[in-house]
PyMOL Python script that loads the backbone (N, CA, C, O; Angstrom):
from pymol import cmd

cmd.read_pdbstr("""\
ATOM      1  N   UNK A   1     -39.919 -55.123 235.904  1.00  0.00           N
ATOM      2  CA  UNK A   1     -38.709 -55.354 235.162  1.00  0.00           C
ATOM      3  C   UNK A   1     -38.142 -56.738 235.492  1.00  0.00           C
ATOM      4  O   UNK A   1     -37.723 -57.470 234.595  1.00  0.00           O
ATOM      5  N   UNK A   2     -38.130 -57.089 236.762  1.00  0.00           N
ATOM      6  CA  UNK A   2     -37.604 -58.402 237.152  1.00  0.00           C
ATOM      7  C   UNK A   2     -38.409 -59.532 236.521  1.00  0.00           C
ATOM      8  O   UNK A   2     -37.848 -60.533 236.077  1.00  0.00           O
ATOM      9  N   UNK A   3     -39.708 -59.365 236.487  1.00  0.00           N
ATOM     10  CA  UNK A   3     -40.567 -60.402 235.901  1.00  0.00           C
ATOM     11  C   UNK A   3     -40.288 -60.548 234.406  1.00  0.00           C
ATOM     12  O   UNK A   3     -40.214 -61.665 233.893  1.00  0.00           O
ATOM     13  N   UNK A   4     -40.134 -59.432 233.714  1.00  0.00           N
ATOM     14  CA  UNK A   4     -39.843 -59.475 232.278  1.00  0.00           C
ATOM     15  C   UNK A   4     -38.482 -60.142 232.036  1.00  0.00           C
ATOM     16  O   UNK A   4     -38.340 -60.947 231.116  1.00  0.00           O
ATOM     17  N   UNK A   5     -37.485 -59.806 232.860  1.00  0.00           N
ATOM     18  CA  UNK A   5     -36.157 -60.410 232.726  1.00  0.00           C
ATOM     19  C   UNK A   5     -36.226 -61.910 232.978  1.00  0.00           C
ATOM     20  O   UNK A   5     -35.631 -62.695 232.239  1.00  0.00           O
ATOM     21  N   UNK A   6     -36.946 -62.306 234.012  1.00  0.00           N
ATOM     22  CA  UNK A   6     -37.095 -63.739 234.324  1.00  0.00           C
ATOM     23  C   UNK A   6     -37.784 -64.465 233.172  1.00  0.00           C
ATOM     24  O   UNK A   6     -37.355 -65.553 232.786  1.00  0.00           O
ATOM     25  N   UNK A   7     -38.830 -63.886 232.626  1.00  0.00           N
ATOM     26  CA  UNK A   7     -39.537 -64.514 231.504  1.00  0.00           C
ATOM     27  C   UNK A   7     -38.645 -64.622 230.270  1.00  0.00           C
ATOM     28  O   UNK A   7     -38.690 -65.623 229.555  1.00  0.00           O
ATOM     29  N   UNK A   8     -37.838 -63.597 230.022  1.00  0.00           N
ATOM     30  CA  UNK A   8     -36.921 -63.631 228.876  1.00  0.00           C
ATOM     31  C   UNK A   8     -35.876 -64.731 229.062  1.00  0.00           C
ATOM     32  O   UNK A   8     -35.581 -65.469 228.121  1.00  0.00           O
ATOM     33  N   UNK A   9     -35.317 -64.846 230.260  1.00  0.00           N
ATOM     34  CA  UNK A   9     -34.346 -65.911 230.549  1.00  0.00           C
ATOM     35  C   UNK A   9     -34.976 -67.279 230.363  1.00  0.00           C
ATOM     36  O   UNK A   9     -34.377 -68.176 229.770  1.00  0.00           O
ATOM     37  N   UNK A  10     -36.189 -67.430 230.875  1.00  0.00           N
ATOM     38  CA  UNK A  10     -36.873 -68.722 230.782  1.00  0.00           C
ATOM     39  C   UNK A  10     -37.135 -69.093 229.322  1.00  0.00           C
ATOM     40  O   UNK A  10     -37.042 -70.262 228.948  1.00  0.00           O
ATOM     41  N   UNK A  11     -37.461 -68.093 228.497  1.00  0.00           N
ATOM     42  CA  UNK A  11     -37.750 -68.348 227.086  1.00  0.00           C
ATOM     43  C   UNK A  11     -36.483 -68.702 226.291  1.00  0.00           C
ATOM     44  O   UNK A  11     -36.556 -69.465 225.327  1.00  0.00           O
ATOM     45  N   UNK A  12     -35.341 -68.163 226.682  1.00  0.00           N
ATOM     46  CA  UNK A  12     -34.118 -68.332 225.892  1.00  0.00           C
ATOM     47  C   UNK A  12     -33.149 -69.384 226.427  1.00  0.00           C
ATOM     48  O   UNK A  12     -32.393 -69.975 225.657  1.00  0.00           O
ATOM     49  N   UNK A  13     -33.165 -69.620 227.726  1.00  0.00           N
ATOM     50  CA  UNK A  13     -32.207 -70.551 228.324  1.00  0.00           C
ATOM     51  C   UNK A  13     -32.770 -71.960 228.369  1.00  0.00           C
ATOM     52  O   UNK A  13     -33.983 -72.167 228.385  1.00  0.00           O
ATOM     53  N   UNK A  14     -31.852 -72.929 228.389  1.00  0.00           N
ATOM     54  CA  UNK A  14     -32.270 -74.302 228.665  1.00  0.00           C
ATOM     55  C   UNK A  14     -32.693 -74.341 230.127  1.00  0.00           C
ATOM     56  O   UNK A  14     -32.348 -73.433 230.883  1.00  0.00           O
ATOM     57  N   UNK A  15     -33.428 -75.365 230.546  1.00  0.00           N
ATOM     58  CA  UNK A  15     -33.808 -75.442 231.970  1.00  0.00           C
ATOM     59  C   UNK A  15     -32.586 -75.403 232.902  1.00  0.00           C
ATOM     60  O   UNK A  15     -32.632 -74.772 233.958  1.00  0.00           O
ATOM     61  N   UNK A  16     -31.503 -76.071 232.513  1.00  0.00           N
ATOM     62  CA  UNK A  16     -30.293 -76.070 233.345  1.00  0.00           C
ATOM     63  C   UNK A  16     -29.702 -74.656 233.447  1.00  0.00           C
ATOM     64  O   UNK A  16     -29.328 -74.213 234.533  1.00  0.00           O
ATOM     65  N   UNK A  17     -29.620 -73.949 232.306  1.00  0.00           N
ATOM     66  CA  UNK A  17     -29.102 -72.579 232.307  1.00  0.00           C
ATOM     67  C   UNK A  17     -30.005 -71.656 233.122  1.00  0.00           C
ATOM     68  O   UNK A  17     -29.524 -70.800 233.865  1.00  0.00           O
ATOM     69  N   UNK A  18     -31.298 -71.835 232.978  1.00  0.00           N
ATOM     70  CA  UNK A  18     -32.243 -70.992 233.705  1.00  0.00           C
ATOM     71  C   UNK A  18     -32.076 -71.137 235.212  1.00  0.00           C
ATOM     72  O   UNK A  18     -32.165 -70.153 235.946  1.00  0.00           O
ATOM     73  N   UNK A  19     -31.834 -72.363 235.676  1.00  0.00           N
ATOM     74  CA  UNK A  19     -31.666 -72.599 237.116  1.00  0.00           C
ATOM     75  C   UNK A  19     -30.295 -72.154 237.634  1.00  0.00           C
ATOM     76  O   UNK A  19     -30.110 -72.013 238.843  1.00  0.00           O
ATOM     77  N   UNK A  20     -29.343 -71.933 236.739  1.00  0.00           N
ATOM     78  CA  UNK A  20     -28.004 -71.504 237.156  1.00  0.00           C
ATOM     79  C   UNK A  20     -28.043 -70.010 237.530  1.00  0.00           C
ATOM     80  O   UNK A  20     -29.018 -69.317 237.237  1.00  0.00           O
ATOM     81  N   UNK A  21     -26.986 -69.529 238.171  1.00  0.00           N
ATOM     82  CA  UNK A  21     -26.959 -68.103 238.522  1.00  0.00           C
ATOM     83  C   UNK A  21     -26.646 -67.188 237.332  1.00  0.00           C
ATOM     84  O   UNK A  21     -26.680 -65.966 237.474  1.00  0.00           O
ATOM     85  N   UNK A  22     -26.345 -67.761 236.169  1.00  0.00           N
ATOM     86  CA  UNK A  22     -25.974 -66.953 235.003  1.00  0.00           C
ATOM     87  C   UNK A  22     -27.080 -65.973 234.635  1.00  0.00           C
ATOM     88  O   UNK A  22     -28.196 -66.374 234.307  1.00  0.00           O
ATOM     89  N   UNK A  23     -26.764 -64.716 234.692  1.00  0.00           N
ATOM     90  CA  UNK A  23     -27.721 -63.701 234.290  1.00  0.00           C
ATOM     91  C   UNK A  23     -28.978 -63.658 235.132  1.00  0.00           C
ATOM     92  O   UNK A  23     -30.039 -63.258 234.654  1.00  0.00           O
ATOM     93  N   UNK A  24     -28.863 -64.066 236.373  1.00  0.00           N
ATOM     94  CA  UNK A  24     -30.049 -64.105 237.221  1.00  0.00           C
ATOM     95  C   UNK A  24     -30.695 -62.730 237.359  1.00  0.00           C
ATOM     96  O   UNK A  24     -31.916 -62.613 237.465  1.00  0.00           O
ATOM     97  N   UNK A  25     -29.870 -61.705 237.356  1.00  0.00           N
ATOM     98  CA  UNK A  25     -30.461 -60.367 237.325  1.00  0.00           C
ATOM     99  C   UNK A  25     -29.791 -59.552 236.225  1.00  0.00           C
ATOM    100  O   UNK A  25     -28.708 -59.904 235.757  1.00  0.00           O
ATOM    101  N   UNK A  26     -30.422 -58.488 235.823  1.00  0.00           N
ATOM    102  CA  UNK A  26     -29.952 -57.694 234.693  1.00  0.00           C
ATOM    103  C   UNK A  26     -28.543 -57.157 234.942  1.00  0.00           C
ATOM    104  O   UNK A  26     -27.732 -57.096 234.018  1.00  0.00           O
ATOM    105  N   UNK A  27     -28.253 -56.775 236.164  1.00  0.00           N
ATOM    106  CA  UNK A  27     -26.951 -56.195 236.449  1.00  0.00           C
ATOM    107  C   UNK A  27     -25.827 -57.202 236.247  1.00  0.00           C
ATOM    108  O   UNK A  27     -24.698 -56.801 235.962  1.00  0.00           O
ATOM    109  N   UNK A  28     -26.105 -58.521 236.386  1.00  0.00           N
ATOM    110  CA  UNK A  28     -25.089 -59.546 236.130  1.00  0.00           C
ATOM    111  C   UNK A  28     -24.555 -59.430 234.706  1.00  0.00           C
ATOM    112  O   UNK A  28     -23.358 -59.599 234.476  1.00  0.00           O
ATOM    113  N   UNK A  29     -25.425 -59.145 233.764  1.00  0.00           N
ATOM    114  CA  UNK A  29     -25.026 -59.026 232.370  1.00  0.00           C
ATOM    115  C   UNK A  29     -24.079 -57.844 232.194  1.00  0.00           C
ATOM    116  O   UNK A  29     -23.084 -57.949 231.477  1.00  0.00           O
ATOM    117  N   UNK A  30     -24.376 -56.743 232.830  1.00  0.00           N
ATOM    118  CA  UNK A  30     -23.515 -55.556 232.762  1.00  0.00           C
ATOM    119  C   UNK A  30     -22.145 -55.853 233.362  1.00  0.00           C
ATOM    120  O   UNK A  30     -21.120 -55.532 232.760  1.00  0.00           O
ATOM    121  N   UNK A  31     -22.124 -56.458 234.532  1.00  0.00           N
ATOM    122  CA  UNK A  31     -20.854 -56.781 235.186  1.00  0.00           C
ATOM    123  C   UNK A  31     -20.012 -57.709 234.325  1.00  0.00           C
ATOM    124  O   UNK A  31     -18.800 -57.530 234.200  1.00  0.00           O
ATOM    125  N   UNK A  32     -20.665 -58.700 233.736  1.00  0.00           N
ATOM    126  CA  UNK A  32     -19.945 -59.639 232.881  1.00  0.00           C
ATOM    127  C   UNK A  32     -19.317 -58.929 231.697  1.00  0.00           C
ATOM    128  O   UNK A  32     -18.149 -59.165 231.387  1.00  0.00           O
ATOM    129  N   UNK A  33     -20.063 -58.068 231.033  1.00  0.00           N
ATOM    130  CA  UNK A  33     -19.553 -57.362 229.866  1.00  0.00           C
ATOM    131  C   UNK A  33     -18.397 -56.438 230.247  1.00  0.00           C
ATOM    132  O   UNK A  33     -17.379 -56.423 229.555  1.00  0.00           O
ATOM    133  N   UNK A  34     -18.525 -55.671 231.323  1.00  0.00           N
ATOM    134  CA  UNK A  34     -17.448 -54.772 231.727  1.00  0.00           C
ATOM    135  C   UNK A  34     -16.188 -55.551 232.089  1.00  0.00           C
ATOM    136  O   UNK A  34     -15.081 -55.144 231.739  1.00  0.00           O
ATOM    137  N   UNK A  35     -16.356 -56.665 232.785  1.00  0.00           N
ATOM    138  CA  UNK A  35     -15.214 -57.510 233.138  1.00  0.00           C
ATOM    139  C   UNK A  35     -14.543 -58.047 231.886  1.00  0.00           C
ATOM    140  O   UNK A  35     -13.315 -58.047 231.797  1.00  0.00           O
ATOM    141  N   UNK A  36     -15.324 -58.504 230.923  1.00  0.00           N
ATOM    142  CA  UNK A  36     -14.757 -59.014 229.670  1.00  0.00           C
ATOM    143  C   UNK A  36     -13.976 -57.925 228.948  1.00  0.00           C
ATOM    144  O   UNK A  36     -12.859 -58.168 228.493  1.00  0.00           O
ATOM    145  N   UNK A  37     -14.541 -56.740 228.836  1.00  0.00           N
ATOM    146  CA  UNK A  37     -13.851 -55.651 228.148  1.00  0.00           C
ATOM    147  C   UNK A  37     -12.513 -55.344 228.813  1.00  0.00           C
ATOM    148  O   UNK A  37     -11.505 -55.168 228.128  1.00  0.00           O
ATOM    149  N   UNK A  38     -12.498 -55.278 230.134  1.00  0.00           N
ATOM    150  CA  UNK A  38     -11.243 -55.011 230.837  1.00  0.00           C
ATOM    151  C   UNK A  38     -10.246 -56.134 230.604  1.00  0.00           C
ATOM    152  O   UNK A  38      -9.060 -55.874 230.400  1.00  0.00           O
ATOM    153  N   UNK A  39     -10.709 -57.383 230.631  1.00  0.00           N
ATOM    154  CA  UNK A  39      -9.818 -58.516 230.420  1.00  0.00           C
ATOM    155  C   UNK A  39      -9.350 -58.634 228.975  1.00  0.00           C
ATOM    156  O   UNK A  39      -8.322 -59.259 228.716  1.00  0.00           O
ATOM    157  N   UNK A  40     -10.072 -58.057 228.038  1.00  0.00           N
ATOM    158  CA  UNK A  40      -9.633 -58.016 226.642  1.00  0.00           C
ATOM    159  C   UNK A  40      -8.556 -56.960 226.440  1.00  0.00           C
ATOM    160  O   UNK A  40      -7.957 -56.884 225.367  1.00  0.00           O
ATOM    161  N   UNK A  41      -8.305 -56.146 227.458  1.00  0.00           N
ATOM    162  CA  UNK A  41      -7.282 -55.120 227.359  1.00  0.00           C
ATOM    163  C   UNK A  41      -7.793 -53.773 226.884  1.00  0.00           C
ATOM    164  O   UNK A  41      -6.998 -52.885 226.577  1.00  0.00           O
ATOM    165  N   UNK A  42      -9.104 -53.606 226.817  1.00  0.00           N
ATOM    166  CA  UNK A  42      -9.651 -52.304 226.442  1.00  0.00           C
ATOM    167  C   UNK A  42      -9.313 -51.331 227.575  1.00  0.00           C
ATOM    168  O   UNK A  42      -9.543 -51.647 228.742  1.00  0.00           O
ATOM    169  N   UNK A  43      -8.778 -50.167 227.250  1.00  0.00           N
ATOM    170  CA  UNK A  43      -8.363 -49.229 228.295  1.00  0.00           C
ATOM    171  C   UNK A  43      -9.508 -48.885 229.259  1.00  0.00           C
ATOM    172  O   UNK A  43     -10.639 -48.657 228.831  1.00  0.00           O
ATOM    173  N   UNK A  44      -9.203 -48.852 230.552  1.00  0.00           N
ATOM    174  CA  UNK A  44     -10.238 -48.539 231.543  1.00  0.00           C
ATOM    175  C   UNK A  44     -10.980 -47.233 231.271  1.00  0.00           C
ATOM    176  O   UNK A  44     -12.170 -47.131 231.570  1.00  0.00           O
ATOM    177  N   UNK A  45     -10.302 -46.240 230.713  1.00  0.00           N
ATOM    178  CA  UNK A  45     -10.988 -44.974 230.423  1.00  0.00           C
ATOM    179  C   UNK A  45     -12.104 -45.193 229.402  1.00  0.00           C
ATOM    180  O   UNK A  45     -13.174 -44.593 229.510  1.00  0.00           O
ATOM    181  N   UNK A  46     -11.854 -46.055 228.409  1.00  0.00           N
ATOM    182  CA  UNK A  46     -12.875 -46.323 227.402  1.00  0.00           C
ATOM    183  C   UNK A  46     -14.028 -47.129 228.002  1.00  0.00           C
ATOM    184  O   UNK A  46     -15.196 -46.827 227.756  1.00  0.00           O
ATOM    185  N   UNK A  47     -13.699 -48.143 228.782  1.00  0.00           N
ATOM    186  CA  UNK A  47     -14.737 -48.961 229.417  1.00  0.00           C
ATOM    187  C   UNK A  47     -15.587 -48.103 230.343  1.00  0.00           C
ATOM    188  O   UNK A  47     -16.812 -48.223 230.358  1.00  0.00           O
ATOM    189  N   UNK A  48     -14.938 -47.236 231.116  1.00  0.00           N
ATOM    190  CA  UNK A  48     -15.674 -46.346 232.023  1.00  0.00           C
ATOM    191  C   UNK A  48     -16.619 -45.449 231.241  1.00  0.00           C
ATOM    192  O   UNK A  48     -17.756 -45.226 231.655  1.00  0.00           O
ATOM    193  N   UNK A  49     -16.153 -44.937 230.119  1.00  0.00           N
ATOM    194  CA  UNK A  49     -17.002 -44.079 229.292  1.00  0.00           C
ATOM    195  C   UNK A  49     -18.217 -44.845 228.783  1.00  0.00           C
ATOM    196  O   UNK A  49     -19.341 -44.350 228.861  1.00  0.00           O
ATOM    197  N   UNK A  50     -18.000 -46.041 228.268  1.00  0.00           N
ATOM    198  CA  UNK A  50     -19.111 -46.863 227.777  1.00  0.00           C
ATOM    199  C   UNK A  50     -20.087 -47.202 228.889  1.00  0.00           C
ATOM    200  O   UNK A  50     -21.295 -47.283 228.665  1.00  0.00           O
ATOM    201  N   UNK A  51     -19.551 -47.401 230.106  1.00  0.00           N
ATOM    202  CA  UNK A  51     -20.395 -47.810 231.233  1.00  0.00           C
ATOM    203  C   UNK A  51     -21.071 -46.629 231.922  1.00  0.00           C
ATOM    204  O   UNK A  51     -21.977 -46.808 232.735  1.00  0.00           O
ATOM    205  N   UNK A  52     -20.619 -45.418 231.586  1.00  0.00           N
ATOM    206  CA  UNK A  52     -21.178 -44.250 232.251  1.00  0.00           C
ATOM    207  C   UNK A  52     -20.639 -44.069 233.658  1.00  0.00           C
ATOM    208  O   UNK A  52     -21.318 -43.527 234.530  1.00  0.00           O
ATOM    209  N   UNK A  53     -19.400 -44.531 233.873  1.00  0.00           N
ATOM    210  CA  UNK A  53     -18.736 -44.411 235.168  1.00  0.00           C
ATOM    211  C   UNK A  53     -17.483 -43.567 235.026  1.00  0.00           C
ATOM    212  O   UNK A  53     -17.049 -43.256 233.917  1.00  0.00           O
ATOM    213  N   UNK A  54     -16.912 -43.205 236.153  1.00  0.00           N
ATOM    214  CA  UNK A  54     -15.583 -42.603 236.141  1.00  0.00           C
ATOM    215  C   UNK A  54     -14.577 -43.750 236.226  1.00  0.00           C
ATOM    216  O   UNK A  54     -14.917 -44.857 236.644  1.00  0.00           O
ATOM    217  N   UNK A  55     -13.339 -43.475 235.825  1.00  0.00           N
ATOM    218  CA  UNK A  55     -12.300 -44.497 235.910  1.00  0.00           C
ATOM    219  C   UNK A  55     -12.074 -44.933 237.357  1.00  0.00           C
ATOM    220  O   UNK A  55     -11.969 -46.135 237.603  1.00  0.00           O
ATOM    221  N   UNK A  56     -11.992 -44.010 238.333  1.00  0.00           N
ATOM    222  CA  UNK A  56     -11.802 -44.457 239.719  1.00  0.00           C
ATOM    223  C   UNK A  56     -12.918 -45.393 240.205  1.00  0.00           C
ATOM    224  O   UNK A  56     -12.643 -46.376 240.893  1.00  0.00           O
ATOM    225  N   UNK A  57     -14.156 -45.096 239.857  1.00  0.00           N
ATOM    226  CA  UNK A  57     -15.267 -45.969 240.275  1.00  0.00           C
ATOM    227  C   UNK A  57     -15.143 -47.322 239.595  1.00  0.00           C
ATOM    228  O   UNK A  57     -15.285 -48.358 240.245  1.00  0.00           O
ATOM    229  N   UNK A  58     -14.878 -47.323 238.285  1.00  0.00           N
ATOM    230  CA  UNK A  58     -14.740 -48.579 237.547  1.00  0.00           C
ATOM    231  C   UNK A  58     -13.652 -49.445 238.159  1.00  0.00           C
ATOM    232  O   UNK A  58     -13.870 -50.629 238.416  1.00  0.00           O
ATOM    233  N   UNK A  59     -12.477 -48.861 238.396  1.00  0.00           N
ATOM    234  CA  UNK A  59     -11.367 -49.648 238.929  1.00  0.00           C
ATOM    235  C   UNK A  59     -11.584 -50.063 240.376  1.00  0.00           C
ATOM    236  O   UNK A  59     -11.114 -51.122 240.792  1.00  0.00           O
ATOM    237  N   UNK A  60     -12.287 -49.247 241.146  1.00  0.00           N
ATOM    238  CA  UNK A  60     -12.581 -49.637 242.530  1.00  0.00           C
ATOM    239  C   UNK A  60     -13.439 -50.903 242.557  1.00  0.00           C
ATOM    240  O   UNK A  60     -13.295 -51.744 243.445  1.00  0.00           O
ATOM    241  N   UNK A  61     -14.324 -51.024 241.581  1.00  0.00           N
ATOM    242  CA  UNK A  61     -15.232 -52.173 241.536  1.00  0.00           C
ATOM    243  C   UNK A  61     -14.600 -53.361 240.826  1.00  0.00           C
ATOM    244  O   UNK A  61     -14.767 -54.497 241.270  1.00  0.00           O
ATOM    245  N   UNK A  62     -13.877 -53.126 239.729  1.00  0.00           N
ATOM    246  CA  UNK A  62     -13.450 -54.212 238.852  1.00  0.00           C
ATOM    247  C   UNK A  62     -11.963 -54.550 238.886  1.00  0.00           C
ATOM    248  O   UNK A  62     -11.556 -55.513 238.236  1.00  0.00           O
ATOM    249  N   UNK A  63     -11.146 -53.813 239.603  1.00  0.00           N
ATOM    250  CA  UNK A  63      -9.701 -54.071 239.599  1.00  0.00           C
ATOM    251  C   UNK A  63      -9.374 -55.510 240.004  1.00  0.00           C
ATOM    252  O   UNK A  63      -8.425 -56.096 239.482  1.00  0.00           O
ATOM    253  N   UNK A  64     -10.131 -56.070 240.906  1.00  0.00           N
ATOM    254  CA  UNK A  64      -9.865 -57.426 241.383  1.00  0.00           C
ATOM    255  C   UNK A  64     -10.205 -58.527 240.405  1.00  0.00           C
ATOM    256  O   UNK A  64      -9.818 -59.676 240.620  1.00  0.00           O
ATOM    257  N   UNK A  65     -10.915 -58.212 239.339  1.00  0.00           N
ATOM    258  CA  UNK A  65     -11.303 -59.256 238.387  1.00  0.00           C
ATOM    259  C   UNK A  65     -10.565 -59.160 237.065  1.00  0.00           C
ATOM    260  O   UNK A  65     -10.791 -59.978 236.172  1.00  0.00           O
ATOM    261  N   UNK A  66      -9.680 -58.169 236.922  1.00  0.00           N
ATOM    262  CA  UNK A  66      -8.889 -58.058 235.702  1.00  0.00           C
ATOM    263  C   UNK A  66      -7.807 -59.128 235.759  1.00  0.00           C
ATOM    264  O   UNK A  66      -7.018 -59.181 236.702  1.00  0.00           O
ATOM    265  N   UNK A  67      -7.783 -59.981 234.736  1.00  0.00           N
ATOM    266  CA  UNK A  67      -6.796 -61.061 234.731  1.00  0.00           C
ATOM    267  C   UNK A  67      -6.419 -61.418 233.304  1.00  0.00           C
ATOM    268  O   UNK A  67      -7.084 -61.017 232.348  1.00  0.00           O
ATOM    269  N   UNK A  68      -5.334 -62.182 233.178  1.00  0.00           N
ATOM    270  CA  UNK A  68      -4.939 -62.707 231.887  1.00  0.00           C
ATOM    271  C   UNK A  68      -4.160 -61.755 231.012  1.00  0.00           C
ATOM    272  O   UNK A  68      -3.895 -62.076 229.854  1.00  0.00           O
ATOM    273  N   UNK A  69      -3.782 -60.600 231.518  1.00  0.00           N
ATOM    274  CA  UNK A  69      -3.086 -59.620 230.690  1.00  0.00           C
ATOM    275  C   UNK A  69      -1.575 -59.599 230.910  1.00  0.00           C
ATOM    276  O   UNK A  69      -0.853 -58.946 230.156  1.00  0.00           O
ATOM    277  N   UNK A  70      -1.093 -60.295 231.918  1.00  0.00           N
ATOM    278  CA  UNK A  70       0.321 -60.207 232.271  1.00  0.00           C
ATOM    279  C   UNK A  70       1.260 -60.620 231.132  1.00  0.00           C
ATOM    280  O   UNK A  70       2.234 -59.909 230.885  1.00  0.00           O
ATOM    281  N   UNK A  71       1.018 -61.735 230.426  1.00  0.00           N
ATOM    282  CA  UNK A  71       1.939 -62.086 229.330  1.00  0.00           C
ATOM    283  C   UNK A  71       2.030 -60.986 228.263  1.00  0.00           C
ATOM    284  O   UNK A  71       3.123 -60.670 227.792  1.00  0.00           O
ATOM    285  N   UNK A  72       0.904 -60.414 227.888  1.00  0.00           N
ATOM    286  CA  UNK A  72       0.914 -59.351 226.883  1.00  0.00           C
ATOM    287  C   UNK A  72       1.617 -58.109 227.411  1.00  0.00           C
ATOM    288  O   UNK A  72       2.377 -57.471 226.683  1.00  0.00           O
ATOM    289  N   UNK A  73       1.373 -57.764 228.657  1.00  0.00           N
ATOM    290  CA  UNK A  73       2.036 -56.588 229.239  1.00  0.00           C
ATOM    291  C   UNK A  73       3.551 -56.780 229.306  1.00  0.00           C
ATOM    292  O   UNK A  73       4.307 -55.851 229.022  1.00  0.00           O
ATOM    293  N   UNK A  74       3.994 -57.978 229.680  1.00  0.00           N
ATOM    294  CA  UNK A  74       5.432 -58.258 229.726  1.00  0.00           C
ATOM    295  C   UNK A  74       6.047 -58.129 228.333  1.00  0.00           C
ATOM    296  O   UNK A  74       7.119 -57.545 228.173  1.00  0.00           O
ATOM    297  N   UNK A  75       5.364 -58.678 227.326  1.00  0.00           N
ATOM    298  CA  UNK A  75       5.854 -58.597 225.955  1.00  0.00           C
ATOM    299  C   UNK A  75       5.969 -57.138 225.510  1.00  0.00           C
ATOM    300  O   UNK A  75       6.956 -56.748 224.887  1.00  0.00           O
ATOM    301  N   UNK A  76       4.960 -56.343 225.833  1.00  0.00           N
ATOM    302  CA  UNK A  76       4.969 -54.937 225.440  1.00  0.00           C
ATOM    303  C   UNK A  76       6.076 -54.170 226.159  1.00  0.00           C
ATOM    304  O   UNK A  76       6.716 -53.305 225.561  1.00  0.00           O
ATOM    305  N   UNK A  77       6.310 -54.480 227.443  1.00  0.00           N
ATOM    306  CA  UNK A  77       7.374 -53.800 228.180  1.00  0.00           C
ATOM    307  C   UNK A  77       8.737 -54.162 227.610  1.00  0.00           C
ATOM    308  O   UNK A  77       9.598 -53.295 227.457  1.00  0.00           O
ATOM    309  N   UNK A  78       8.937 -55.442 227.294  1.00  0.00           N
ATOM    310  CA  UNK A  78      10.214 -55.870 226.728  1.00  0.00           C
ATOM    311  C   UNK A  78      10.438 -55.246 225.360  1.00  0.00           C
ATOM    312  O   UNK A  78      11.567 -54.882 225.030  1.00  0.00           O
ATOM    313  N   UNK A  79       9.406 -55.117 224.569  1.00  0.00           N
ATOM    314  CA  UNK A  79       9.530 -54.493 223.252  1.00  0.00           C
ATOM    315  C   UNK A  79       9.891 -53.018 223.397  1.00  0.00           C
ATOM    316  O   UNK A  79      10.586 -52.461 222.546  1.00  0.00           O
ATOM    317  N   UNK A  80       9.430 -52.393 224.454  1.00  0.00           N
ATOM    318  CA  UNK A  80       9.724 -50.984 224.683  1.00  0.00           C
ATOM    319  C   UNK A  80      11.185 -50.715 224.939  1.00  0.00           C
ATOM    320  O   UNK A  80      11.660 -49.611 224.671  1.00  0.00           O
ATOM    321  N   UNK A  81      11.918 -51.694 225.451  1.00  0.00           N
ATOM    322  CA  UNK A  81      13.340 -51.537 225.724  1.00  0.00           C
ATOM    323  C   UNK A  81      14.092 -51.321 224.418  1.00  0.00           C
ATOM    324  O   UNK A  81      15.095 -50.608 224.396  1.00  0.00           O
ATOM    325  N   UNK A  82      13.629 -51.918 223.345  1.00  0.00           N
ATOM    326  CA  UNK A  82      14.332 -51.871 222.077  1.00  0.00           C
ATOM    327  C   UNK A  82      13.925 -50.673 221.212  1.00  0.00           C
ATOM    328  O   UNK A  82      14.306 -50.611 220.043  1.00  0.00           O
ATOM    329  N   UNK A  83      13.169 -49.734 221.751  1.00  0.00           N
ATOM    330  CA  UNK A  83      12.742 -48.584 220.966  1.00  0.00           C
ATOM    331  C   UNK A  83      13.939 -47.688 220.656  1.00  0.00           C
ATOM    332  O   UNK A  83      14.832 -47.539 221.491  1.00  0.00           O
ATOM    333  N   UNK A  84      13.966 -47.093 219.468  1.00  0.00           N
ATOM    334  CA  UNK A  84      15.086 -46.199 219.125  1.00  0.00           C
ATOM    335  C   UNK A  84      15.019 -44.921 219.942  1.00  0.00           C
ATOM    336  O   UNK A  84      13.967 -44.544 220.459  1.00  0.00           O
ATOM    337  N   UNK A  85      16.157 -44.269 220.043  1.00  0.00           N
ATOM    338  CA  UNK A  85      16.208 -42.984 220.738  1.00  0.00           C
ATOM    339  C   UNK A  85      15.441 -41.954 219.943  1.00  0.00           C
ATOM    340  O   UNK A  85      15.465 -41.962 218.712  1.00  0.00           O
ATOM    341  N   UNK A  86      14.766 -41.075 220.639  1.00  0.00           N
ATOM    342  CA  UNK A  86      14.018 -39.997 219.997  1.00  0.00           C
ATOM    343  C   UNK A  86      14.971 -38.829 219.780  1.00  0.00           C
ATOM    344  O   UNK A  86      15.775 -38.525 220.661  1.00  0.00           O
ATOM    345  N   UNK A  87      14.899 -38.164 218.621  1.00  0.00           N
ATOM    346  CA  UNK A  87      15.754 -36.987 218.420  1.00  0.00           C
ATOM    347  C   UNK A  87      15.354 -35.885 219.403  1.00  0.00           C
ATOM    348  O   UNK A  87      14.182 -35.724 219.744  1.00  0.00           O
ATOM    349  N   UNK A  88      16.339 -35.150 219.834  1.00  0.00           N
ATOM    350  CA  UNK A  88      16.058 -34.067 220.775  1.00  0.00           C
ATOM    351  C   UNK A  88      15.382 -32.916 220.073  1.00  0.00           C
ATOM    352  O   UNK A  88      15.679 -32.622 218.915  1.00  0.00           O
ATOM    353  N   UNK A  89      14.481 -32.269 220.768  1.00  0.00           N
ATOM    354  CA  UNK A  89      13.770 -31.131 220.199  1.00  0.00           C
ATOM    355  C   UNK A  89      14.709 -29.934 220.118  1.00  0.00           C
ATOM    356  O   UNK A  89      15.535 -29.727 221.007  1.00  0.00           O
ATOM    357  N   UNK A  90      14.584 -29.155 219.063  1.00  0.00           N
ATOM    358  CA  UNK A  90      15.437 -27.965 218.898  1.00  0.00           C
ATOM    359  C   UNK A  90      14.976 -26.830 219.745  1.00  0.00           C
ATOM    360  O   UNK A  90      15.581 -25.759 219.724  1.00  0.00           O
TER     361      UNK A  90
END
""", "prot")
cmd.dss("prot")
cmd.show_as("cartoon", "prot")
cmd.util.cbc("prot")
cmd.orient("prot")
């Protein structure tokens, strides 16, 4: 498997890209995709499902790399303050 992955990288990457650590092993591609999904704001439960992990395992591994969401989260929290009151249930 490693040989096939190396040959595929060599066939598709420029020499500079091939020598870089980018995608050096198959698992790098998985980690990159999961990190991107989390940073795009996809809910961890959905990412965990796609990855075949539990949410606790996913967050234990990837919590430190989630970034760039603070401005959107602040905006959403501030918008929540202005929500109308919900009618009381009878």
